[in-house]
C-alpha positions in Angstrom: 151.0 54.1 110.1 148.6 51.1 110.3 148.6 48.1 108.1 145.5 49.4 106.4 147.3 52.6 105.7 150.3 50.9 104.2 148.4 48.6 102.0 145.9 51.1 100.8 148.2 54.0 100.2 148.6 55.0 96.6 151.1 57.4 94.9 149.8 60.8 94.5 151.1 60.8 90.9 148.7 57.9 90.1 145.8 59.8 91.6 146.7 62.9 89.6 147.1 60.9 86.4 143.7 59.2 86.7 141.9 62.5 87.5 143.4 64.2 84.5 142.7 61.3 82.2 139.0 61.0 83.1 138.0 64.4 84.3 138.2 67.1 81.5 138.1 69.7 84.2 141.4 68.5 85.5 143.3 67.9 82.3 146.0 70.5 83.1 149.2 71.3 81.4 152.4 70.4 83.3 154.2 73.6 82.6 157.8 74.6 83.3 159.9 77.7 83.2 158.5 81.2 82.7 155.1 79.9 81.6 154.7 77.9 84.8 155.7 80.9 86.9 153.2 83.2 85.2 150.3 80.7 85.6 151.3 80.1 89.2 151.4 83.8 90.0 147.9 84.3 88.4 146.4 81.3 90.1 147.9 81.9 93.6 146.9 85.6 93.3 143.3 84.8 92.4 143.1 82.4 95.3 144.7 84.9 97.7 142.3 87.6 96.5 139.2 85.3 97.1 140.6 84.3 100.5 141.0 87.9 101.5 137.6 89.1 100.2 135.9 86.1 102.0 137.3 87.3 105.4 137.3 91.1 104.9 134.5 92.0 102.5 133.4 91.7 98.9 133.6 94.2 96.1 130.4 95.4 94.4 128.6 92.6 92.6 129.6 93.3 89.0 133.2 94.2 89.8 133.6 91.1 91.9 132.3 88.8 89.1 134.2 90.6 86.4 137.5 90.4 88.3 137.0 86.7 88.9 136.1 85.9 85.3 138.9 88.0 83.9 141.5 85.7 85.5 139.5 82.5 85.3 138.9 82.7 81.6 142.5 83.8 80.9 143.8 80.9 82.8 141.5 78.4 81.0 143.6 78.9 77.9 146.9 78.8 79.7 146.2 75.8 81.9 144.2 73.6 79.6 145.7 72.2 76.3 143.6 72.0 73.2 141.7 68.7 73.0 142.9 66.0 70.7 141.5 65.9 67.3 138.2 63.8 67.1 137.9 61.0 64.6 136.8 62.0 61.1 135.5 65.4 60.1 133.5 66.1 63.3 136.1 68.4 64.8 136.5 70.4 61.6 132.7 70.7 61.2 132.2 72.0 64.8 135.2 74.3 64.6 134.2 75.8 61.2 130.6 76.2 62.4 131.8 78.1 65.6 134.2 80.3 63.5 131.4 81.2 61.1 129.1 81.9 64.1 131.6 84.4 65.5 132.0 86.2 62.2 128.3 86.3 61.4 127.6 87.7 64.8 130.2 90.4 64.4 128.9 91.2 60.8 125.3 91.4 62.0 126.3 93.7 64.8 128.2 96.1 62.4 125.3 96.2 59.9 122.7 96.8 62.6 121.8 100.4 63.7 123.4 101.0 67.1 122.7 104.7 67.5 126.2 105.9 66.9 128.5 106.0 63.9 131.4 103.6 64.3 134.7 104.8 63.0 136.2 102.8 60.2 139.4 102.1 62.2 137.3 100.6 65.0 135.4 98.4 62.6 138.6 97.2 61.0 140.1 96.5 64.4 137.1 94.6 65.6 136.9 92.7 62.4 140.6 91.7 62.6 140.2 90.5 66.2 137.2 88.4 65.3 139.0 87.0 62.3 141.9 86.1 64.5 139.7 84.4 67.0 137.8 82.5 64.3 141.1 81.4 62.6 142.8 80.3 65.8 139.8 78.3 66.8 140.3 76.0 63.8 142.3 72.8 64.2 144.9 73.9 61.6 147.8 72.3 63.5 147.7 68.7 64.7 147.7 68.3 68.4 151.3 67.4 69.6 150.3 66.1 73.0 152.8 68.5 74.7 151.8 70.0 78.1 155.1 71.6 78.8 154.7 74.9 76.9 151.9 77.3 76.0 151.6 78.0 72.2 151.3 81.6 71.0 147.7 80.8 69.9 146.7 80.3 73.6 148.4 83.4 74.8 146.4 85.4 72.3 143.2 83.6 73.5 144.1 84.3 77.1 144.4 88.0 76.5 141.2 88.2 74.5 139.3 86.2 77.2 140.5 88.6 79.9 139.9 91.8 77.9 136.2 92.0 77.9 136.0 91.7 81.7 138.9 94.2 82.1 137.0 96.6 79.9 134.0 96.5 82.3 136.3 97.0 85.3 138.4 99.9 83.8 135.3 101.8 82.5 132.9 100.7 85.2 131.9 104.3 86.2 131.1 105.3 82.7 129.3 102.1 81.7 127.2 101.4 84.7 126.9 104.7 86.5 127.0 107.5 83.9 125.1 105.8 81.1 123.1 102.8 82.4 121.0 101.2 79.8 122.9 102.8 76.9 125.2 100.5 74.8 128.0 102.1 72.8 129.4 100.4 69.8 132.6 99.6 71.8 130.4 97.9 74.5 128.8 95.7 71.9 132.1 94.9 70.1 133.4 93.7 73.4 130.2 91.8 73.9 130.7 89.8 70.7 134.3 89.0 71.8 132.9 88.0 75.2 130.5 85.5 73.6 133.2 84.1 71.4 135.7 83.7 74.2 133.2 82.2 76.7 132.3 79.6 74.1 136.0 78.8 73.4 136.8 78.6 77.1 133.8 76.2 77.8 134.9 74.1 74.7 138.4 73.9 76.0 137.4 72.8 79.6 134.0 71.0 79.1 134.0 69.6 75.6 131.7 70.6 72.8 128.2 69.9 73.9 127.7 72.8 76.2 129.0 75.4 73.7 126.8 73.9 71.0 123.7 74.2 73.3 124.7 77.8 74.1 125.0 78.7 70.4 121.6 77.1 69.6 120.0 79.1 72.4 121.5 82.4 71.1 120.2 81.5 67.6 116.8 80.8 69.1 116.8 84.3 70.6 117.6 85.9 67.3 115.5 83.9 64.8 112.4 83.5 66.9 109.9 85.0 64.3 111.0 82.3 61.8 110.4 79.3 64.0 107.3 77.1 63.7 104.3 76.8 66.0 104.7 77.3 69.7 108.5 77.7 69.4 108.1 81.1 67.7 108.5 84.4 69.5 109.0 88.0 68.6 112.7 87.7 68.1 115.5 90.1 69.2 118.1 92.0 67.3 121.8 91.0 67.6 122.7 94.2 69.5 119.9 93.6 72.0 121.0 89.9 72.5 124.7 90.8 72.8 124.0 93.6 75.3 121.7 91.4 77.3 124.2 88.6 77.6 127.3 90.8 78.2 126.1 93.7 80.3 122.9 92.3 81.9 122.7 90.5 85.3 121.1 87.4 83.7 123.8 86.6 81.1 127.5 85.9 81.4 127.8 87.6 84.8 124.5 86.2 86.1 123.8 84.1 89.2 125.9 81.1 88.3 129.1 83.1 87.9 128.2 85.2 90.9 127.8 82.0 93.1 131.1 80.5 91.9 132.9 83.7 92.6 131.4 84.2 95.9 130.9 80.8 97.4 132.0 77.8 95.3 135.6 79.0 94.8 136.1 79.3 98.6 134.8 75.8 99.4 136.8 74.2 96.5 139.9 75.9 98.0 139.0 74.5 101.4 138.6 71.0 100.1 142.0 71.2 98.4 143.7 72.5 101.6 141.9 69.9 103.7 143.1 67.0 101.4 146.7 68.4 101.7 146.6 67.9 105.5 145.5 64.3 105.3 141.8 64.5 105.9 141.0 62.1 103.0 143.1 59.3 104.6 141.4 60.0 107.9 138.0 59.5 106.3 139.1 56.2 104.8 140.3 55.0 108.2 137.0 55.9 109.9 135.0 54.2 107.1 137.2 51.1 107.6 136.5 51.1 111.3 132.7 51.5 110.8 132.2 49.0 107.9 135.3 47.0 107.3 134.4 43.9 109.4 131.0 43.3 107.8 130.3 41.1 104.8 132.0 42.5 101.7 133.8 44.9 104.0 135.9 46.8 101.5 132.9 47.6 99.3 131.1 49.0 102.3 134.2 50.9 103.2 134.2 52.4 99.7 130.5 53.6 100.2 131.1 55.1 103.6 134.5 56.7 102.7 133.0 58.2 99.6 130.3 59.7 101.6 132.7 61.2 104.1 135.2 62.4 101.5 132.3 63.7 99.3 131.5 66.1 102.2 134.6 68.2 101.3 135.1 67.3 97.6 132.0 68.0 95.6 133.5 66.3 92.6 132.3 62.9 91.6 135.5 62.1 89.6 138.0 63.4 92.2 136.0 61.5 94.8 136.1 58.3 92.8 139.9 58.4 92.2 141.0 59.7 95.6 139.2 57.0 97.5 139.1 54.4 94.7 142.9 53.9 94.6 142.6 52.7 98.2 139.3 50.8 98.2 139.1 49.2 94.8 142.2 47.0 95.2 140.8 45.8 98.6 137.4 45.0 97.0 139.1 42.9 94.3 141.3 41.1 96.9 138.3 39.9 98.9 136.5 38.5 95.9 134.5 41.2 94.1 135.0 41.3 90.3 137.0 44.3 89.0 133.9 45.5 87.2 131.7 45.5 90.3 134.4 47.0 92.4 134.8 50.0 90.0 131.0 50.3 89.7 130.6 50.5 93.5 133.2 53.2 93.9 131.7 55.3 91.0 128.1 54.9 92.2 129.0 55.8 95.8 131.2 58.8 94.8 128.5 60.6 93.0 126.7 61.1 96.3 129.3 63.6 97.4 127.5 66.4 95.5 124.4 65.8 97.5 126.1 65.2 100.8 126.2 68.1 103.4 127.9 70.3 104.5 129.6 71.4 101.2 128.0 69.4 98.5 128.7 70.6 94.9 128.6 74.0 93.2 124.9 73.4 92.1 123.8 73.4 95.7 125.1 76.9 96.2 123.5 78.1 93.0 120.2 76.4 94.2 120.3 78.3 97.5 120.9 81.6 95.7 118.2 81.0 93.1 115.6 79.9 95.6 116.6 82.5 98.2 117.1 79.8 100.8 119.9 80.2 103.4 122.6 77.7 102.8 122.4 76.5 106.4 118.8 75.5 105.8 119.8 73.7 102.6 122.3 71.7 104.5 119.5 70.3 106.7 117.2 69.8 103.8 119.8 67.6 102.0 120.3 65.3 104.9 117.5 62.8 104.2 118.2 62.5 100.4 121.9 61.9 101.1 121.1 59.2 103.7 118.7 57.5 101.4 121.3 57.7 98.6 123.9 55.8 100.6 121.5 53.4 102.1 120.5 52.3 98.6 124.0 51.6 97.6 124.9 49.9 100.8 121.9 47.6 100.6 122.7 46.5 97.1 126.4 46.0 98.0 125.3 43.9 101.0 123.1 41.7 98.8 126.0 41.2 96.3 128.4 40.3 99.1 125.9 37.8 100.5 125.4 36.3 97.1 129.1 35.8 96.7 129.4 34.7 100.4 132.2 37.1 101.0 133.6 37.8 104.5 134.7 41.1 106.0 138.3 42.5 106.2 141.0 40.8 108.2 141.0 42.4 111.7 144.7 43.3 111.2 143.7 45.6 108.4 141.2 47.6 110.5 142.9 50.4 112.5 142.1 51.1 116.1 139.5 53.8 116.6 141.3 55.1 119.6 144.6 55.4 117.8 143.0 57.1 114.8 141.2 59.6 116.9 144.3 60.3 119.1 146.4 60.8 116.0 144.0 62.8 113.8 141.7 64.7 116.1 143.1 68.0 115.1 142.1 67.5 111.4 138.4 67.7 112.5 138.6 71.2 113.9 138.3 73.1 110.7 135.4 71.1 109.4 133.5 71.3 112.7 134.1 75.0 113.0 133.0 75.6 109.4 129.8 73.6 109.8 129.0 75.4 113.1 129.4 78.7 111.4 127.1 77.7 108.6 124.5 76.4 111.1 124.7 79.7 113.0 123.7 81.5 109.8 127.1 83.1 109.1 127.7 83.7 105.4 129.1 80.7 103.5 132.2 82.5 102.4 133.0 83.6 105.9 132.6 80.0 107.0 135.0 78.9 104.3 137.5 81.6 105.2 137.7 80.3 108.8 137.8 76.7 107.5 140.8 77.5 105.4 142.5 79.5 108.1 142.0 76.8 110.7 143.1 74.1 108.2 146.5 75.8 107.8 146.8 76.6 111.6 145.7 73.1 112.8 148.1 71.4 110.5 151.0 72.8 112.6 149.5 71.4 115.9 151.7 68.2 115.9 154.9 70.4 115.7 153.6 73.0 118.1 152.8 70.5 120.8 156.3 69.0 120.8 156.5 65.6 122.5 152.7 65.6 123.0 152.2 65.8 119.2 154.6 63.0 118.2 151.6 60.5 117.7 149.6 63.0 115.7 149.5 62.5 111.9 148.9 64.9 109.0 151.0 67.2 107.0 151.9 70.7 108.0 150.9 73.4 105.5 154.3 75.1 104.9 154.6 78.2 102.8 155.4 76.1 99.8 152.5 73.8 100.4 150.3 76.9 100.8 151.2 78.1 97.4 150.7 74.7 95.9 147.3 74.4 97.6 146.2 77.9 96.4 147.3 77.0 92.8 145.6 73.7 92.8 142.4 75.2 94.2 142.3 77.8 91.5 142.9 75.2 88.8 140.2 73.0 90.2 137.7 75.9 89.9 138.5 77.0 86.3 136.3 74.4 84.6 133.2 75.2 86.6 133.8 79.0 86.1 133.9 78.6 82.3 130.9 76.4 82.4 128.8 78.8 84.5 129.7 81.7 82.2 128.5 79.6 79.2 125.3 78.5 80.9 124.6 82.3 81.3 123.7 82.3 77.6 121.0 79.8 78.2 119.7 81.7 81.3 119.8 85.0 79.5 117.9 83.9 76.5 115.4 82.0 78.6 114.5 85.1 80.5 114.5 87.2 77.3 112.2 84.9 75.3 110.2 83.0 77.8 111.6 79.7 76.5 111.1 78.1 79.9 107.4 78.6 79.8 107.1 77.2 76.2 109.0 74.0 77.3 106.9 73.8 80.4 103.7 73.9 78.3 105.1 71.1 76.1 106.0 68.9 79.1 102.6 69.4 80.7 100.7 68.5 77.5 102.8 65.5 76.9 102.5 64.3 80.5 98.7 64.9 80.5 98.2 62.7 77.3 100.3 59.9 78.9 98.5 60.2 82.2 95.0 60.1 80.7 95.9 56.9 79.0 97.2 55.3 82.2 94.3 56.6 84.2 91.9 54.8 81.9 93.6 51.5 82.9 93.2 52.3 86.7 89.8 50.6 86.9 90.0 50.5 90.8 90.7 54.2 90.9 93.7 53.8 93.2 95.6 56.8 91.9 94.6 60.4 91.2 95.0 61.8 87.7 97.2 64.7 88.9 99.6 62.2 90.6 100.0 60.2 87.4 100.5 63.5 85.4 103.3 64.4 87.9 104.8 61.0 87.5 105.2 61.3 83.8 106.4 64.9 84.2 109.1 63.6 86.5 110.0 60.7 84.2 110.4 63.1 81.2 112.5 65.4 83.4 114.7 62.5 84.6 115.4 61.4 81.1 116.3 65.0 80.1 118.6 65.2 83.1 120.4 62.0 82.1 120.8 63.0 78.5 121.9 66.5 79.4 124.3 65.2 82.0 126.1 62.9 79.6 129.5 64.6 79.5 128.2 67.9 81.0 129.0 68.5 84.6 126.3 68.5 87.3 126.2 72.3 87.8 125.4 73.4 84.2 123.0 70.5 83.9 121.2 71.6 87.0 121.1 75.3 86.0 119.7 74.6 82.5 117.1 72.2 83.5 116.0 74.1 86.6 115.4 77.1 84.4 113.6 75.3 81.7 111.9 72.3 83.4 111.2 73.5 86.8 108.3 75.8 85.8 106.5 72.8 84.3 106.6 70.8 87.5 105.7 73.9 89.5 102.5 74.2 87.4 101.6 70.6 88.3 101.7 71.5 91.9 105.2 70.3 92.9 106.9 72.5 95.5 109.7 74.6 94.0 112.3 73.2 96.3 111.4 69.6 95.5 111.6 70.4 91.8 115.0 71.8 92.1 116.3 69.0 94.2 114.9 66.5 91.7 116.8 68.1 88.9 119.9 68.4 91.0 119.8 64.7 92.1 119.3 63.4 88.6 122.1 65.6 87.3 124.3 63.8 89.7 123.2 60.4 88.5 124.3 61.3 85.0 128.0 60.8 86.1 127.3 57.0 86.1 125.0 56.9 83.1 126.5 55.5 79.9 127.5 56.4 77.2 129.5 59.2 79.0 129.8 57.9 82.6 132.9 59.8 83.5 133.0 58.6 87.1 132.6 55.0 86.1 135.3 55.3 83.5 137.6 56.7 86.0 136.9 53.8 88.4 137.3 51.4 85.5 140.8 52.8 85.0 141.7 51.8 88.5 140.0 48.5 88.5 141.4 47.6 85.1 138.0 46.7 83.9 136.0 47.4 80.7 134.8 51.0 81.0 131.3 50.6 79.3 130.4 47.4 81.3 131.6 49.2 84.5 129.4 52.1 83.6 126.4 49.8 83.1 127.0 48.0 86.4 127.3 51.4 88.2 124.0 52.4 86.6 122.4 49.3 87.7 123.7 49.9 91.3 122.1 53.3 91.1 118.6 52.1 90.4 117.7 52.0 94.1 118.8 55.5 94.7 117.1 56.6 91.4 113.7 56.4 93.2 114.7 58.8 96.0 113.9 62.0 94.0 110.5 60.7 93.2 109.9 60.0 96.8 110.6 63.5 98.1 108.6 65.0 95.2 105.5 63.0 96.3 106.4 63.4 100.0 108.0 66.8 100.3 108.0 66.2 104.1 111.3 64.3 103.4 112.7 67.7 102.6 111.2 69.1 105.8 108.5 71.0 103.8 105.3 71.3 106.0 107.0 68.9 108.4 104.8 66.6 110.4 106.3 63.7 112.4 103.8 61.1 111.5 103.9 61.9 107.7 107.7 62.0 107.9 108.0 58.5 109.4 105.4 57.1 107.0 107.2 58.6 104.0 110.6 57.6 105.2 109.5 54.0 105.7 107.8 53.9 102.3 111.0 55.2 100.7 113.2 52.6 102.5 110.9 49.7 101.5 110.8 51.0 97.9 114.5 51.2 97.8 114.8 47.7 99.2 112.4 46.4 96.6 114.2 48.0 93.7 117.6 47.1 95.1 116.8 43.5 95.3 115.3 43.5 91.9 118.3 45.0 90.2 120.8 42.9 92.2 118.9 39.9 91.0 119.5 38.0 94.3 118.1 38.1 97.8 119.6 34.9 99.3 117.8 33.3 96.4 117.8 34.4 92.7 115.0 36.7 91.9 113.1 35.5 88.8 111.3 37.6 86.2 107.8 37.6 87.8 109.3 38.8 91.1 111.5 41.3 89.3 108.5 42.8 87.5 106.4 42.9 90.7 109.1 44.5 92.8 109.5 47.2 90.1 105.8 48.0 89.9 105.2 47.7 93.6 108.2 50.0 94.6 107.1 52.6 92.1 103.5 52.5 93.5 104.9 53.2 97.1 106.0 56.7 96.2 102.4 57.9 95.5 101.6 58.1 99.3 98.0 56.8 99.0 97.3 55.0 102.4 95.7 52.0 100.8 98.4 51.7 98.2 101.1 52.0 100.9 99.6 49.1 102.9 99.1 46.9 99.8 102.4 47.7 98.0 104.5 47.9 101.1 103.3 44.6 102.5 103.7 42.9 99.0 107.3 44.1 98.7 108.2 42.8 102.2 106.4 39.5 101.5 108.4 39.0 98.3 111.7 39.7 100.1 110.8 37.5 103.1 109.9 34.6 100.7 113.4 34.9 99.1 115.2 35.1 102.4 113.3 32.3 104.2 115.6 29.6 105.7 116.7 26.7 103.7 114.8 23.5 104.6 116.9 20.7 106.2 116.9 17.6 104.0 114.3 15.0 105.1 115.7 12.0 107.1 114.8 8.8 105.3 
């Protein structure tokens, strides 16, 4: 092991503790005894089933999604403890509200005509189950902080959460083949239980915001005729809403759950298995070789390693913690403040979700929604990812120059030859997987071979005997395989529950046309703001439509940041893509650019206070104040915040209607704009940037994205002139 390895290595327990502390999707119970055995069998069984179906064929669509969700939602209550009580009456208010919602939904169903007479025994049983769910959802017992056992309440929840999917699986022939479109009272009863348990599972794993949004959406679908103005619609009965969400293909078992069950789960499993073999440490070593010797070396190592690790992670918080425990102490040691060190790691780690080849779950959902082959989406994402990391590297470089920091000591930088000789075998699974994706094989088959080769290649050092003595990495033993499969399943639980909950929003949106109403509102508001600004454009430099698009994008970006505060990127993307995307499409923005814009800004929400979870995790490692770290991470993200605007106004950056000349011009404009904003928000470019230059750089950088030839020449030249003025050489003192 190199000196760098020794100094940067961190105990795995510390990594796990930080991930669990700051990532609600990873706040697992530490079970023991029979409970641990049951959870392990279920988790490993689900992972093994997904691994098998990826290589040897999937079930029919509904059965596959129902099987996946039956185990995932059940495990959510066995693996995740109930959150701690919130201060004041807030938790009680929310809990009572949800309990009342469940009971009213059940009462409305039983009092609505459903075409068949419901036996009294069935009504009493259904009412008793709903009463139990409502009562158990209340925080009647104080949270005891214990993760070692599973209370009876959660066993009941787990059974109820699995029951509605099992019902569809057991009676699949009768429900979907013999009576399609007909909804029996028993179907609808299980539908109400499904709604309640999906909300509780999302609440358990994601917090309260997403379930409250889902409840508001369901109420919108029911009470449409009573709403004012443009919000009103014809309204739908409770049985219609329940059936649509439970048995339809646009509700609970819609595209989000289908993508998680078909693609995302497999890539999460691959990422976990790859980390077990030591691929994460290899990425850190390569980043150290590439960037460690330059000014502020550890910070640049943090950016590069986060990009490399993000290719297999897809989780901003896991990326932050896994690489941060190695890079943040190094950044502090060379002179960066703890706050800045944590902010660099958090800002860089968010890019993993937009970095090919794996990216995040939202990328798979985007490919499925738009009907784009995933191998094409990988190529499309390359330029946004490069611009993302260039923006952070540039700001880190300016800060390092301001502090006059040197690079890492040569003894801390491993030899490239030694790293490649010792770890070459760890690249094989990743290279094969990417090759299969580019050859247009299905993503789940590529993940299958990635997992298989990860296990096989981990044994190469042992199989090669004396020739493998210098090779590093851990062999995936049967025990490690079980551990990896269990960890992979647990890592996918939160996103599974979130996607099922988001199905409520998608289902009601398609039922009521809510997306078009919101689109009309965004267009009207953008048009009013654009007309005002156009009146100030006396030189007629910009077209009215371009200004309207700008305001539409600004409103969308704000919505993404607000929605993304405490909500994972995937549900943020799904909700806003279904509601906001139609508005931008009506303004003439290509659909792909619109979806990428929403996806990109959903990622930025992880470093946007007040709920900047990635920044808070980094602050825990850096021992800095979380909110100030979040604000610094947000400031470091200002350069990359311009990237989505750039590819909306210049879709050629996403290889839409590609033309080499247009591409070069758009790329140069984006780079200059990023440099301008980066310098402005760093506040220093060899010399301090004063307020007039700060304002000018902001306005000129924003003007660069419009793509008007005259504006490009004027604004681009002005930005470069301002930067050149600040980096001009110091004058030697006059000799008297």
